[in-house]
Backbone as CSV, one residue per row, in Angstrom:
resi,resn,N_x,N_y,N_z,CA_x,CA_y,CA_z,C_x,C_y,C_z
1,UNK,-48.336,-100.996,12.957,-47.867,-99.667,13.345,-46.382,-99.734,13.697
2,UNK,-45.624,-98.749,13.200,-44.185,-98.680,13.468,-43.945,-97.727,14.615
3,UNK,-43.202,-98.173,15.588,-42.859,-97.335,16.735,-41.367,-97.025,16.675
4,UNK,-41.022,-95.728,16.579,-39.627,-95.305,16.533,-39.106,-95.099,17.960
5,UNK,-37.944,-95.629,18.187,-37.297,-95.431,19.481,-36.458,-94.158,19.414
6,UNK,-36.978,-93.076,19.955,-36.302,-91.772,19.867,-35.502,-91.438,21.126
7,UNK,-35.402,-92.394,22.019,-34.666,-92.101,23.248,-33.188,-91.915,22.943
8,UNK,-32.555,-90.947,23.560,-31.138,-90.690,23.295,-30.274,-91.844,23.764
9,UNK,-29.129,-92.008,23.096,-28.190,-93.036,23.508,-27.596,-92.678,24.856
10,UNK,-27.230,-93.656,25.648,-26.625,-93.371,26.949,-25.356,-92.534,26.783
11,UNK,-25.120,-91.675,27.749,-23.968,-90.784,27.688,-22.647,-91.532,27.551
12,UNK,-22.419,-92.622,28.294,-21.146,-93.349,28.120,-20.949,-93.859,26.699
13,UNK,-22.041,-94.283,26.052,-21.927,-94.777,24.679,-21.534,-93.650,23.736
14,UNK,-22.197,-92.496,23.894,-21.859,-91.355,23.038,-20.418,-90.905,23.270
15,UNK,-19.995,-90.906,24.543,-18.626,-90.498,24.858,-17.621,-91.447,24.215
16,UNK,-17.921,-92.741,24.253,-17.014,-93.712,23.644,-16.935,-93.529,22.133
17,UNK,-18.078,-93.232,21.490,-18.086,-93.008,20.049,-17.267,-91.780,19.681
18,UNK,-17.439,-90.700,20.468,-16.657,-89.487,20.198,-15.171,-89.744,20.409
19,UNK,-14.830,-90.519,21.430,-13.423,-90.821,21.700,-12.806,-91.612,20.555
20,UNK,-13.542,-92.580,20.018,-13.042,-93.366,18.896,-12.857,-92.502,17.656
21,UNK,-13.815,-91.579,17.438,-13.703,-90.681,16.285,-12.456,-89.803,16.415
22,UNK,-12.241,-89.240,17.602,-11.083,-88.372,17.815,-9.777,-89.150,17.675
23,UNK,-9.764,-90.378,18.161,-8.568,-91.203,18.029,-8.264,-91.481,16.566
24,UNK,-9.314,-91.761,15.780,-9.129,-92.006,14.350,-8.592,-90.761,13.652
25,UNK,-9.142,-89.592,13.997,-8.668,-88.347,13.388,-7.216,-88.082,13.769
26,UNK,-6.853,-88.374,14.997,-5.478,-88.141,15.438,-4.504,-89.060,14.702
27,UNK,-4.913,-90.314,14.474,-4.063,-91.228,13.730,-3.864,-90.745,12.296
28,UNK,-4.924,-90.208,11.690,-4.793,-89.672,10.336,-3.861,-88.472,10.321
29,UNK,-3.992,-87.600,11.352,-3.109,-86.441,11.436,-1.656,-86.869,11.581
30,UNK,-1.397,-87.881,12.393,-0.038,-88.367,12.577,0.525,-88.943,11.285
31,UNK,-0.339,-89.623,10.520,0.097,-90.174,9.242,0.461,-89.065,8.264
32,UNK,-0.413,-88.033,8.171,-0.103,-86.878,7.326,1.220,-86.249,7.753
33,UNK,1.387,-86.094,9.050,2.582,-85.433,9.576,3.849,-86.197,9.200
34,UNK,3.844,-87.516,9.391,5.025,-88.316,9.056,5.349,-88.237,7.577
35,UNK,4.326,-88.348,6.734,4.558,-88.318,5.285,5.066,-86.952,4.836
36,UNK,4.461,-85.891,5.338,4.883,-84.548,4.945,6.288,-84.235,5.446
37,UNK,6.608,-84.671,6.655,7.946,-84.440,7.186,8.987,-85.135,6.325
38,UNK,8.707,-86.360,5.912,9.629,-87.096,5.054,9.810,-86.388,3.708
39,UNK,8.704,-85.916,3.121,8.797,-85.219,1.842,9.579,-83.913,1.974
40,UNK,9.329,-83.174,3.053,10.015,-81.900,3.256,11.512,-82.112,3.468
41,UNK,11.881,-83.125,4.240,13.307,-83.404,4.454,13.992,-83.763,3.143
42,UNK,13.294,-84.513,2.287,13.860,-84.857,0.983,14.085,-83.605,0.141
43,UNK,13.142,-82.643,0.198,13.315,-81.377,-0.520,14.559,-80.641,-0.039
44,UNK,14.725,-80.585,1.287,15.881,-79.887,1.843,17.163,-80.557,1.394
45,UNK,17.236,-81.863,1.502,18.454,-82.588,1.110,18.753,-82.415,-0.366
46,UNK,17.705,-82.306,-1.167,17.900,-82.214,-2.615,18.228,-80.795,-3.076
47,UNK,17.558,-79.785,-2.499,17.647,-78.442,-3.081,18.104,-77.332,-2.135
48,UNK,17.991,-77.523,-0.817,18.177,-76.377,0.077,19.114,-76.659,1.249
49,UNK,20.114,-77.508,1.051,20.995,-77.884,2.153,21.697,-76.680,2.775
50,UNK,22.102,-75.727,1.957,22.886,-74.589,2.450,22.057,-73.312,2.598
51,UNK,20.751,-73.373,2.390,19.907,-72.178,2.486,19.856,-71.685,3.932
52,UNK,19.911,-70.355,4.147,19.844,-69.816,5.507,18.464,-69.938,6.135
53,UNK,17.444,-70.163,5.313,16.073,-70.396,5.778,15.419,-71.358,4.792
54,UNK,14.376,-72.017,5.239,13.706,-73.006,4.397,12.298,-72.545,4.062
55,UNK,12.019,-72.433,2.760,10.684,-72.095,2.261,10.277,-73.226,1.330
56,UNK,9.390,-74.083,1.797,9.021,-75.303,1.086,7.543,-75.270,0.731
57,UNK,7.206,-75.771,-0.454,5.819,-75.713,-0.918,5.440,-76.986,-1.647
58,UNK,4.161,-77.368,-1.522,3.651,-78.531,-2.233,2.134,-78.458,-2.301
59,UNK,1.594,-78.977,-3.394,0.140,-79.071,-3.536,-0.407,-80.316,-2.846
60,UNK,0.472,-81.165,-2.341,0.043,-82.415,-1.708,-0.041,-82.304,-0.191
61,UNK,0.317,-81.162,0.368,0.383,-81.038,1.822,-0.930,-80.555,2.411
62,UNK,-1.281,-81.102,3.565,-2.507,-80.740,4.277,-2.259,-79.445,5.046
63,UNK,-3.104,-78.455,4.810,-2.907,-77.150,5.431,-3.002,-77.158,6.940
64,UNK,-3.693,-78.146,7.510,-3.845,-78.184,8.955,-2.652,-78.765,9.685
65,UNK,-1.668,-79.277,8.952,-0.535,-79.955,9.578,0.788,-79.250,9.307
66,UNK,0.812,-78.301,8.379,2.082,-77.705,7.970,2.797,-76.993,9.115
67,UNK,2.049,-76.410,10.035,2.698,-75.743,11.159,3.440,-76.723,12.058
68,UNK,2.839,-77.888,12.294,3.484,-78.922,13.101,4.760,-79.403,12.422
69,UNK,4.687,-79.632,11.114,5.851,-80.105,10.374,6.945,-79.031,10.367
70,UNK,6.564,-77.773,10.218,7.549,-76.696,10.259,8.313,-76.718,11.579
71,UNK,7.605,-76.947,12.679,8.264,-77.037,13.968,9.240,-78.193,14.036
72,UNK,8.873,-79.336,13.459,9.776,-80.480,13.424,11.054,-80.150,12.651
73,UNK,10.894,-79.460,11.532,12.063,-79.142,10.707,12.969,-78.119,11.387
74,UNK,12.376,-77.176,12.126,13.192,-76.225,12.884,14.064,-76.969,13.885
75,UNK,13.500,-77.963,14.559,14.263,-78.748,15.522,15.431,-79.455,14.852
76,UNK,15.250,-79.920,13.624,16.293,-80.677,12.949,17.337,-79.787,12.296
77,UNK,16.884,-78.710,11.619,17.803,-77.918,10.807,18.229,-76.605,11.454
78,UNK,17.596,-76.224,12.575,17.960,-74.999,13.300,17.946,-73.777,12.393
79,UNK,16.936,-73.693,11.545,16.746,-72.542,10.656,15.265,-72.175,10.636
80,UNK,14.943,-70.919,10.326,13.526,-70.578,10.140,12.934,-71.435,9.024
81,UNK,11.703,-71.881,9.222,11.058,-72.768,8.252,9.668,-72.244,7.925
82,UNK,9.376,-72.126,6.641,8.038,-71.790,6.157,7.540,-72.944,5.297
83,UNK,6.367,-73.464,5.639,5.739,-74.530,4.866,4.508,-73.956,4.178
84,UNK,4.349,-74.253,2.888,3.241,-73.707,2.107,2.432,-74.835,1.498
85,UNK,1.138,-74.839,1.796,0.205,-75.774,1.187,-0.532,-75.055,0.066
86,UNK,-0.344,-75.513,-1.158,-0.993,-74.899,-2.320,-2.264,-75.676,-2.625
87,UNK,-3.400,-75.001,-2.565,-4.662,-75.693,-2.811,-5.642,-74.789,-3.556
88,UNK,-6.620,-75.433,-4.164,-7.647,-74.711,-4.919,-8.585,-73.995,-3.958
89,UNK,-8.853,-72.742,-4.212,-9.800,-72.005,-3.400,-11.220,-72.494,-3.694
90,UNK,-12.139,-72.395,-2.743,-13.502,-72.908,-2.948,-14.252,-72.135,-4.026
91,UNK,-15.304,-72.777,-4.526,-16.203,-72.176,-5.516,-15.459,-71.751,-6.779
92,UNK,-14.557,-72.625,-7.237,-13.883,-72.384,-8.499,-12.822,-71.304,-8.453
93,UNK,-12.360,-70.956,-7.262,-11.331,-69.936,-7.146,-9.983,-70.420,-7.653
94,UNK,-9.045,-69.490,-7.748,-7.708,-69.818,-8.231,-6.919,-70.533,-7.143
95,UNK,-5.878,-71.279,-7.523,-5.015,-71.893,-6.522,-4.383,-70.829,-5.631
96,UNK,-4.213,-71.165,-4.363,-3.657,-70.228,-3.392,-2.710,-70.975,-2.457
97,UNK,-1.645,-70.306,-2.063,-0.710,-70.874,-1.111,-1.021,-70.395,0.293
98,UNK,-1.221,-71.341,1.200,-1.461,-71.029,2.608,-0.240,-71.484,3.383
99,UNK,0.440,-70.550,4.020,1.699,-70.861,4.655,1.670,-70.755,6.163
100,UNK,2.544,-71.526,6.788,2.719,-71.482,8.233,4.202,-71.607,8.521
101,UNK,4.707,-70.799,9.452,6.137,-70.798,9.726,6.462,-70.923,11.192
102,UNK,7.661,-71.425,11.467,8.214,-71.491,12.815,9.646,-70.957,12.743
103,UNK,10.080,-70.327,13.829,11.360,-69.652,13.789,12.330,-70.207,14.822
104,UNK,13.519,-69.603,14.859,14.571,-69.947,15.808,14.844,-68.724,16.681
105,UNK,15.461,-68.889,17.841,15.790,-67.731,18.680,16.628,-66.710,17.921
106,UNK,16.276,-65.445,18.094,17.020,-64.382,17.439,16.514,-63.995,16.065
107,UNK,15.462,-64.652,15.587,14.912,-64.340,14.264,13.419,-64.097,14.414
108,UNK,13.010,-62.825,14.333,11.596,-62.458,14.500,10.851,-62.739,13.204
109,UNK,10.051,-63.773,13.209,9.404,-64.225,11.982,8.433,-63.188,11.435
110,UNK,7.675,-62.523,12.300,6.697,-61.552,11.808,7.390,-60.366,11.136
111,UNK,8.581,-59.994,11.631,9.323,-58.910,10.990,9.878,-59.347,9.634
112,UNK,10.298,-60.599,9.536,10.801,-61.109,8.260,9.706,-61.133,7.205
113,UNK,8.510,-61.546,7.589,7.398,-61.551,6.633,7.030,-60.127,6.220
114,UNK,7.089,-59.195,7.157,6.799,-57.800,6.820,7.807,-57.272,5.812
115,UNK,9.058,-57.676,5.955,10.104,-57.222,5.024,9.879,-57.780,3.624
116,UNK,9.139,-58.876,3.512,8.872,-59.485,2.208,7.393,-59.375,1.836
117,UNK,6.695,-58.445,2.452,5.240,-58.379,2.306,4.773,-58.060,0.896
118,UNK,5.644,-57.492,0.054,5.232,-57.185,-1.316,4.961,-58.460,-2.122
119,UNK,5.437,-59.610,-1.611,5.193,-60.883,-2.288,3.965,-61.610,-1.732
120,UNK,3.406,-61.091,-0.636,2.347,-61.798,0.072,0.993,-61.113,-0.091
121,UNK,-0.056,-61.892,0.011,-1.411,-61.339,0.015,-1.767,-60.854,1.414
122,UNK,-1.386,-61.638,2.412,-1.631,-61.269,3.803,-0.671,-62.060,4.677
123,UNK,-0.479,-61.575,5.906,0.387,-62.298,6.844,0.101,-61.807,8.253
124,UNK,0.484,-62.603,9.234,0.292,-62.239,10.632,0.978,-63.252,11.529
125,UNK,1.237,-62.839,12.762,1.875,-63.753,13.691,2.754,-63.017,14.677
126,UNK,3.768,-63.715,15.182,4.673,-63.117,16.158,6.084,-63.622,15.896
127,UNK,6.983,-63.442,16.858,8.391,-63.768,16.639,8.611,-65.248,16.310
128,UNK,7.896,-66.107,16.990,8.182,-67.538,16.880,7.351,-68.262,15.838
129,UNK,6.155,-67.762,15.529,5.262,-68.461,14.613,4.424,-67.453,13.837
130,UNK,4.087,-67.808,12.606,3.313,-66.884,11.773,2.610,-67.657,10.666
131,UNK,1.627,-66.999,10.058,0.924,-67.560,8.923,0.807,-66.521,7.823
132,UNK,0.550,-66.982,6.608,0.468,-66.048,5.488,-0.236,-66.709,4.302
133,UNK,-0.639,-65.869,3.346,-1.204,-66.323,2.084,-0.369,-65.748,0.952
134,UNK,-0.195,-66.546,-0.094,0.665,-66.143,-1.200,0.160,-66.775,-2.494
135,UNK,0.316,-66.052,-3.601,-0.003,-66.628,-4.900,1.074,-67.649,-5.266
136,UNK,0.705,-68.774,-5.839,1.707,-69.786,-6.188,2.816,-69.254,-7.089
137,UNK,2.480,-68.342,-8.012,3.513,-67.845,-8.916,4.478,-66.872,-8.247
138,UNK,4.225,-66.518,-6.997,5.124,-65.609,-6.279,6.032,-66.346,-5.298
139,UNK,5.874,-67.666,-5.191,6.623,-68.409,-4.175,8.131,-68.352,-4.409
140,UNK,8.571,-68.503,-5.651,10.016,-68.531,-5.925,10.685,-67.205,-5.565
141,UNK,10.100,-66.093,-5.972,10.698,-64.797,-5.662,10.606,-64.512,-4.164
142,UNK,9.513,-64.960,-3.542,9.384,-64.796,-2.097,10.471,-65.593,-1.378
143,UNK,10.716,-66.817,-1.821,11.769,-67.635,-1.211,13.115,-66.925,-1.300
144,UNK,13.402,-66.353,-2.461,14.675,-65.653,-2.648,14.795,-64.461,-1.697
145,UNK,13.732,-63.666,-1.579,13.775,-62.493,-0.701,13.854,-62.902,0.768
146,UNK,13.101,-63.908,1.133,13.094,-64.345,2.529,14.465,-64.892,2.925
147,UNK,15.075,-65.672,2.053,16.397,-66.212,2.345,17.455,-65.111,2.376
148,UNK,17.332,-64.104,1.514,18.259,-62.965,1.558,18.143,-62.233,2.891
149,UNK,16.904,-62.070,3.368,16.688,-61.413,4.655,17.314,-62.254,5.773
150,UNK,17.103,-63.565,5.732,17.673,-64.436,6.758,19.192,-64.414,6.719
151,UNK,19.771,-64.354,5.524,21.231,-64.323,5.410,21.803,-63.063,6.051
152,UNK,21.083,-61.951,5.936,21.558,-60.711,6.568,21.447,-60.797,8.086
153,UNK,20.444,-61.525,8.572,20.306,-61.699,10.018,21.345,-62.663,10.578
154,UNK,21.817,-63.587,9.737,22.813,-64.574,10.156,24.046,-64.466,9.266
155,UNK,24.827,-63.387,9.398,25.987,-63.210,8.513,27.023,-64.317,8.641
156,UNK,27.063,-64.978,9.777,28.019,-66.073,9.983,27.383,-67.436,9.758
157,UNK,26.226,-67.439,9.127,25.525,-68.689,8.887,24.459,-68.936,9.932
158,UNK,23.571,-69.895,9.699,22.511,-70.205,10.665,23.103,-70.549,12.028
159,UNK,22.396,-70.233,13.096,22.924,-70.528,14.428,23.129,-72.020,14.640
160,UNK,24.127,-72.341,15.446,24.399,-73.737,15.762,23.232,-74.320,16.568
161,UNK,22.751,-75.490,16.185,21.642,-76.095,16.956,22.016,-76.246,18.426
162,UNK,21.066,-75.915,19.295,21.282,-76.030,20.729,20.313,-77.049,21.318
163,UNK,20.824,-77.835,22.230,19.999,-78.834,22.899,19.875,-78.445,24.365
164,UNK,18.672,-78.065,24.774,18.423,-77.657,26.153,17.746,-78.806,26.889
165,UNK,18.408,-79.288,27.928,17.894,-80.418,28.693,17.149,-79.926,29.923
166,UNK,16.074,-80.598,30.252,15.291,-80.237,31.429,15.829,-80.882,32.699
167,UNK,16.388,-82.084,32.565,16.891,-82.755,33.759,17.726,-83.951,33.344
168,UNK,18.616,-84.359,34.258,19.351,-85.608,34.098,18.707,-86.636,35.016
169,UNK,18.323,-87.762,34.443,17.586,-88.760,35.219,18.184,-90.138,34.977
170,UNK,18.090,-91.027,35.955,18.513,-92.421,35.719,17.611,-93.071,34.687
171,UNK,18.179,-93.921,33.888,17.393,-94.570,32.847,16.231,-95.356,33.438
172,UNK,16.413,-95.899,34.616,15.357,-96.696,35.247,14.141,-95.860,35.612
173,UNK,14.308,-94.519,35.680,13.182,-93.646,36.021,12.278,-93.371,34.831
174,UNK,12.750,-93.666,33.626,11.964,-93.386,32.422,11.027,-94.554,32.158
175,UNK,10.004,-94.625,32.952,9.036,-95.719,32.856,7.892,-95.365,31.913
176,UNK,7.109,-96.383,31.574,5.931,-96.138,30.745,4.956,-95.193,31.407
177,UNK,4.811,-95.298,32.723,3.905,-94.394,33.443,4.355,-92.950,33.362
178,UNK,5.675,-92.729,33.484,6.195,-91.363,33.386,5.960,-90.789,31.993
179,UNK,6.174,-91.611,30.977,5.977,-91.150,29.602,4.525,-90.771,29.368
180,UNK,3.591,-91.567,29.917,2.174,-91.230,29.778,1.857,-89.920,30.491
181,UNK,2.452,-89.705,31.663,2.229,-88.453,32.393,2.761,-87.263,31.603
182,UNK,3.917,-87.429,30.975,4.501,-86.345,30.179,3.622,-86.045,28.974
183,UNK,3.030,-87.092,28.393,2.158,-86.882,27.230,0.967,-85.987,27.573
184,UNK,0.581,-85.967,28.835,-0.556,-85.138,29.241,-0.221,-83.649,29.195
185,UNK,1.064,-83.318,29.048,1.466,-81.915,28.963,1.240,-81.340,27.568
186,UNK,0.923,-82.193,26.597,0.694,-81.714,25.236,-0.554,-80.835,25.184
187,UNK,-0.726,-79.995,24.163,0.181,-79.832,23.017,1.385,-78.961,23.345
188,UNK,2.505,-79.281,22.713,3.725,-78.517,22.918,3.800,-77.385,21.909
189,UNK,4.497,-76.336,22.276,4.628,-75.170,21.412,5.690,-74.231,21.946
190,UNK,5.614,-72.961,21.507,6.648,-71.994,21.835,6.788,-71.783,23.332
191,UNK,5.683,-71.777,24.071,5.729,-71.538,25.513,5.576,-72.825,26.318
192,UNK,5.566,-73.957,25.633,5.431,-75.241,26.327,6.225,-76.282,25.545
193,UNK,7.539,-76.247,25.740,8.415,-77.105,24.954,8.325,-78.559,25.418
194,UNK,8.558,-79.447,24.474,8.616,-80.872,24.803,9.801,-81.112,25.737
195,UNK,9.593,-81.748,26.889,10.694,-81.951,27.830,11.757,-82.905,27.286
196,UNK,13.003,-82.595,27.604,14.130,-83.425,27.177,14.925,-83.840,28.409
197,UNK,15.251,-85.131,28.486,15.981,-85.662,29.625,17.274,-86.314,29.164
198,UNK,18.262,-86.326,30.045,19.542,-86.966,29.781,19.746,-88.109,30.760
199,UNK,20.071,-89.275,30.213,20.466,-90.415,31.042,21.916,-90.718,30.690
200,UNK,22.835,-90.402,31.611,24.258,-90.536,31.327,24.830,-91.857,31.791
201,UNK,26.123,-92.036,31.472,26.835,-93.232,31.900,26.343,-94.507,31.261
202,UNK,25.850,-94.420,30.039,25.291,-95.600,29.369,26.234,-96.094,28.284
203,UNK,26.102,-97.337,27.951,26.904,-97.955,26.900,25.991,-98.778,26.005
204,UNK,26.113,-98.586,24.701,25.294,-99.333,23.743,25.833,-100.753,23.630
205,UNK,24.973,-101.714,23.831,25.337,-103.118,23.725,24.498,-103.752,22.615
206,UNK,25.148,-104.324,21.628,24.422,-104.951,20.533,23.969,-103.926,19.504
207,UNK,23.085,-104.358,18.633,22.585,-103.513,17.556,21.402,-102.680,18.050
208,UNK,21.473,-101.340,17.980,20.334,-100.523,18.444,19.094,-100.782,17.589
209,UNK,17.938,-100.730,18.223,16.679,-100.878,17.497,15.625,-100.011,18.163
210,UNK,14.670,-99.566,17.397,13.590,-98.699,17.908,12.616,-99.548,18.712
211,UNK,12.101,-98.938,19.794,11.091,-99.606,20.617,9.775,-98.868,20.433
212,UNK,8.735,-99.607,20.106,7.407,-99.026,19.884,6.457,-99.633,20.888
213,UNK,5.765,-98.751,21.624,4.821,-99.242,22.623,3.652,-99.939,21.941
214,UNK,3.190,-101.024,22.499,2.040,-101.740,21.944,0.785,-100.913,22.152
215,UNK,-0.165,-101.029,21.239,-1.418,-100.283,21.330,-2.163,-100.661,22.596
216,UNK,-2.616,-99.611,23.329,-3.406,-99.853,24.520,-2.583,-99.966,25.781
217,UNK,-1.229,-99.872,25.664,-0.387,-99.948,26.847,-0.064,-98.573,27.349
């Protein structure tokens, strides 16, 4: 006779399994984000260096990450950014572009999309962030109209990037414990910006190199 053990796993074991799964998913998301950011920056350098706004599209981009990448590009280029993931619709549907955008101060993204709505299937959002759907064959004309709208909003060119600091702190105060505490403030967004600190009076000695925290520290 076979006896099945149907007793549930202990709660700590289940919690640990869920934590490992979430950590794995987060690592995959970070990998997608880094790769997409690199690809998008290459597009800008190659084709859109002087564009008043950035409208970027690819069939290789993950739709769940494009909003995060758009925010990264806004920080770097100080221009409105729209990222479009082109993918096949389910059940044999036609390819469709799913877009997500992030904006800069003084540029209401939802109003800009409304001004170009004849190119879109649907759109929604607010001043700082928005989403939309678009046919792939309409992306080029939409990019042209959106950039024309942005150029009228910025007649003197895109606004100069601004760096807003939260505090000036001694370098010795930026400990690993403080960084972990700051990480607990995530996720960052329009109403919860990533904190920026200034440590002044420093001098670079030797060749600069990136420091990466060891796993588990």
